[in-house]
FIKOLZA-1660 file (N, C-alpha, C; in steps of 0.1 Angstrom, whole numbers, plus 5000, padded with zeros to 4 digits):
% residues 86
   i   px   py   pz ch aa at
   1 0698 3079 8067  A  M  N
   1 0697 3068 8076  A  M CA
   1 0706 3057 8073  A  M  C
   2 0714 3053 8082  A  K  N
   2 0723 3041 8080  A  K CA
   2 0717 3029 8085  A  K  C
   3 0719 3018 8077  A  H  N
   3 0714 3005 8082  A  H CA
   3 0726 2997 8087  A  H  C
   4 0725 2991 8098  A  A  N
   4 0736 2983 8104  A  A CA
   4 0737 2970 8096  A  A  C
   5 0749 2966 8092  A  S  N
   5 0751 2954 8085  A  S CA
   5 0750 2942 8095  A  S  C
   6 0746 2931 8090  A  A  N
   6 0745 2919 8098  A  A CA
   6 0759 2915 8104  A  A  C
   7 0759 2911 8116  A  R  N
   7 0772 2907 8123  A  R CA
   7 0774 2892 8118  A  R  C
   8 0786 2890 8113  A  P  N
   8 0788 2876 8107  A  P CA
   8 0789 2865 8117  A  P  C
   9 0793 2867 8129  A  L  N
   9 0795 2856 8139  A  L CA
   9 0786 2856 8151  A  L  C
  10 0774 2861 8149  A  T  N
  10 0764 2861 8160  A  T CA
  10 0758 2847 8162  A  T  C
  11 0757 2840 8151  A  D  N
  11 0752 2826 8152  A  D CA
  11 0763 2817 8158  A  D  C
  12 0760 2811 8170  A  P  N
  12 0771 2803 8176  A  P CA
  12 0776 2792 8168  A  P  C
  13 0768 2786 8160  A  E  N
  13 0773 2775 8151  A  E CA
  13 0783 2780 8141  A  E  C
  14 0780 2791 8134  A  V  N
  14 0789 2797 8125  A  V CA
  14 0802 2802 8131  A  V  C
  15 0800 2808 8143  A  A  N
  15 0812 2812 8151  A  A CA
  15 0821 2801 8155  A  A  C
  16 0815 2790 8159  A  A  N
  16 0823 2778 8163  A  A CA
  16 0831 2772 8151  A  A  C
  17 0824 2772 8140  A  R  N
  17 0830 2766 8128  A  R CA
  17 0842 2776 8123  A  R  C
  18 0840 2789 8124  A  K  N
  18 0850 2798 8120  A  K CA
  18 0862 2797 8130  A  K  C
  19 0859 2795 8143  A  L  N
  19 0870 2794 8152  A  L CA
  19 0878 2781 8149  A  L  C
  20 0872 2770 8146  A  V  N
  20 0879 2758 8143  A  V CA
  20 0887 2760 8130  A  V  C
  21 0881 2767 8120  A  E  N
  21 0888 2769 8108  A  E CA
  21 0900 2777 8110  A  E  C
  22 0899 2788 8118  A  I  N
  22 0911 2796 8122  A  I CA
  22 0922 2787 8129  A  I  C
  23 0918 2779 8139  A  A  N
  23 0927 2771 8146  A  A CA
  23 0934 2761 8137  A  A  C
  24 0926 2756 8127  A  S  N
  24 0932 2746 8118  A  S CA
  24 0943 2751 8109  A  S  C
  25 0943 2764 8107  A  G  N
  25 0953 2771 8099  A  G CA
  25 0966 2775 8107  A  G  C
  26 0966 2772 8120  A  I  N
  26 0977 2776 8128  A  I CA
  26 0986 2764 8131  A  I  C
  27 0999 2766 8130  A  Q  N
  27 1008 2755 8133  A  Q CA
  27 1009 2753 8149  A  Q  C
  28 1005 2742 8154  A  P  N
  28 1006 2740 8168  A  P CA
  28 1020 2739 8173  A  P  C
  29 1022 2743 8186  A  V  N
  29 1035 2742 8192  A  V CA
  29 1035 2728 8200  A  V  C
  30 1043 2727 8209  A  H  N
  30 1045 2714 8216  A  H CA
  30 1032 2708 8220  A  H  C
  31 1031 2695 8217  A  D  N
  31 1019 2687 8222  A  D CA
  31 1006 2692 8216  A  D  C
  32 1006 2698 8204  A  G  N
  32 0994 2702 8197  A  G CA
  32 0987 2714 8203  A  G  C
  33 0995 2722 8211  A  R  N
  33 0989 2734 8217  A  R CA
  33 0988 2745 8207  A  R  C
  34 0977 2752 8207  A  I  N
  34 0975 2764 8199  A  I CA
  34 0971 2775 8209  A  I  C
  35 0980 2785 8211  A  F  N
  35 0978 2795 8220  A  F CA
  35 0965 2803 8217  A  F  C
  36 0958 2806 8227  A  I  N
  36 0944 2812 8226  A  I CA
  36 0945 2825 8218  A  I  C
  37 0956 2833 8220  A  E  N
  37 0956 2846 8213  A  E CA
  37 0958 2845 8198  A  E  C
  38 0963 2833 8194  A  L  N
  38 0965 2831 8180  A  L CA
  38 0952 2828 8172  A  L  C
  39 0942 2824 8180  A  I  N
  39 0929 2823 8174  A  I CA
  39 0919 2834 8178  A  I  C
  40 0922 2840 8189  A  N  N
  40 0913 2851 8194  A  N CA
  40 0914 2863 8184  A  N  C
  41 0926 2868 8182  A  V  N
  41 0928 2880 8173  A  V CA
  41 0922 2878 8159  A  V  C
  42 0925 2867 8152  A  P  N
  42 0919 2866 8139  A  P CA
  42 0903 2865 8140  A  P  C
  43 0898 2859 8150  A  F  N
  43 0884 2858 8152  A  F CA
  43 0878 2872 8154  A  F  C
  44 0884 2880 8162  A  L  N
  44 0879 2894 8164  A  L CA
  44 0881 2902 8151  A  L  C
  45 0891 2900 8143  A  K  N
  45 0893 2907 8130  A  K CA
  45 0883 2902 8120  A  K  C
  46 0877 2891 8122  A  Q  N
  46 0866 2886 8113  A  Q CA
  46 0853 2892 8116  A  Q  C
  47 0852 2900 8127  A  G  N
  47 0840 2907 8131  A  G CA
  47 0834 2901 8143  A  G  C
  48 0840 2892 8150  A  G  N
  48 0835 2886 8162  A  G CA
  48 0837 2895 8174  A  G  C
  49 0830 2893 8185  A  T  N
  49 0832 2900 8197  A  T CA
  49 0838 2890 8208  A  T  C
  50 0842 2895 8219  A  G  N
  50 0847 2887 8230  A  G CA
  50 0836 2877 8234  A  G  C
  51 0824 2881 8236  A  K  N
  51 0813 2872 8240  A  K CA
  51 0811 2861 8229  A  K  C
  52 0811 2865 8217  A  E  N
  52 0809 2855 8206  A  E CA
  52 0821 2845 8206  A  E  C
  53 0833 2850 8209  A  F  N
  53 0845 2841 8210  A  F CA
  53 0843 2831 8221  A  F  C
  54 0839 2836 8232  A  R  N
  54 0837 2826 8244  A  R CA
  54 0826 2816 8241  A  R  C
  55 0815 2821 8234  A  T  N
  55 0804 2812 8230  A  T CA
  55 0809 2802 8220  A  T  C
  56 0817 2806 8211  A  A  N
  56 0822 2797 8200  A  A CA
  56 0831 2787 8206  A  A  C
  57 0840 2791 8216  A  V  N
  57 0849 2781 8222  A  V CA
  57 0840 2771 8230  A  V  C
  58 0830 2775 8237  A  A  N
  58 0822 2766 8245  A  A CA
  58 0815 2756 8236  A  A  C
  59 0809 2761 8225  A  L  N
  59 0802 2752 8216  A  L CA
  59 0812 2742 8209  A  L  C
  60 0823 2747 8205  A  A  N
  60 0833 2738 8199  A  A CA
  60 0838 2727 8208  A  A  C
  61 0839 2731 8221  A  Q  N
  61 0842 2721 8232  A  Q CA
  61 0831 2711 8233  A  Q  C
  62 0819 2716 8233  A  E  N
  62 0807 2708 8235  A  E CA
  62 0806 2698 8224  A  E  C
  63 0809 2702 8212  A  R  N
  63 0808 2694 8200  A  R CA
  63 0820 2684 8198  A  R  C
  64 0830 2686 8207  A  G  N
  64 0842 2677 8206  A  G CA
  64 0852 2681 8195  A  G  C
  65 0851 2694 8191  A  W  N
  65 0860 2698 8180  A  W CA
  65 0873 2703 8186  A  W  C
  66 0873 2708 8198  A  L  N
  66 0885 2713 8204  A  L CA
  66 0885 2712 8219  A  L  C
  67 0896 2712 8226  A  E  N
  67 0897 2711 8240  A  E CA
  67 0904 2724 8245  A  E  C
  68 0898 2731 8255  A  L  N
  68 0904 2743 8261  A  L CA
  68 0911 2738 8274  A  L  C
  69 0924 2742 8275  A  H  N
  69 0931 2738 8287  A  H CA
  69 0925 2746 8299  A  H  C
  70 0925 2740 8311  A  E  N
  70 0919 2747 8322  A  E CA
  70 0925 2760 8326  A  E  C
  71 0937 2763 8321  A  S  N
  71 0943 2776 8323  A  S CA
  71 0937 2787 8314  A  S  C
  72 0931 2782 8303  A  G  N
  72 0926 2791 8293  A  G CA
  72 0936 2797 8284  A  G  C
  73 0948 2792 8284  A  T  N
  73 0959 2798 8276  A  T CA
  73 0960 2791 8262  A  T  C
  74 0955 2779 8261  A  Y  N
  74 0956 2773 8248  A  Y CA
  74 0945 2763 8246  A  Y  C
  75 0944 2759 8233  A  V  N
  75 0934 2749 8229  A  V CA
  75 0941 2738 8221  A  V  C
  76 0935 2727 8220  A  R  N
  76 0940 2716 8211  A  R CA
  76 0928 2712 8202  A  R  C
  77 0931 2710 8189  A  L  N
  77 0921 2705 8180  A  L CA
  77 0919 2690 8183  A  L  C
  78 0907 2685 8183  A  V  N
  78 0904 2671 8186  A  V CA
  78 0900 2664 8173  A  V  C
  79 0906 2653 8170  A  A  N
  79 0902 2645 8158  A  A CA
  79 0896 2633 8163  A  A  C
  80 0883 2632 8163  A  R  N
  80 0875 2620 8167  A  R CA
  80 0866 2617 8155  A  R  C
  81 0864 2604 8154  A  S  N
  81 0855 2599 8143  A  S CA
  81 0841 2604 8144  A  S  C
  82 0836 2606 8156  A  G  N
  82 0822 2610 8157  A  G CA
  82 0820 2625 8159  A  G  C
  83 0830 2633 8157  A  S  N
  83 0829 2648 8159  A  S CA
  83 0831 2656 8146  A  S  C
  84 0825 2651 8136  A  S  N
  84 0827 2658 8123  A  S CA
  84 0822 2673 8123  A  S  C
  85 0829 2681 8117  A  I  N
  85 0825 2695 8117  A  I CA
  85 0816 2699 8106  A  I  C
  86 0815 2690 8096  A  S  N
  86 0806 2693 8085  A  S CA
  86 0792 2691 8088  A  S  C
% end
């Protein structure tokens, strides 16, 4: 009998923090843009799913950690004094 291992990014808080960590390690292009596929692929390789990715993006936006462009093609990290990730 095999036991399923715990999925690492099922907790939205953990997933959002991982997403921001991944985005922080990527060199932005023009105007601070980080193309969504540059954070999506590493997130999925860390064990996340598409649904967990969408939830993480939504929570990171809600917390003021990043902004998702209305086109959905890129994000920007947000540096605000009241939006600490810790």
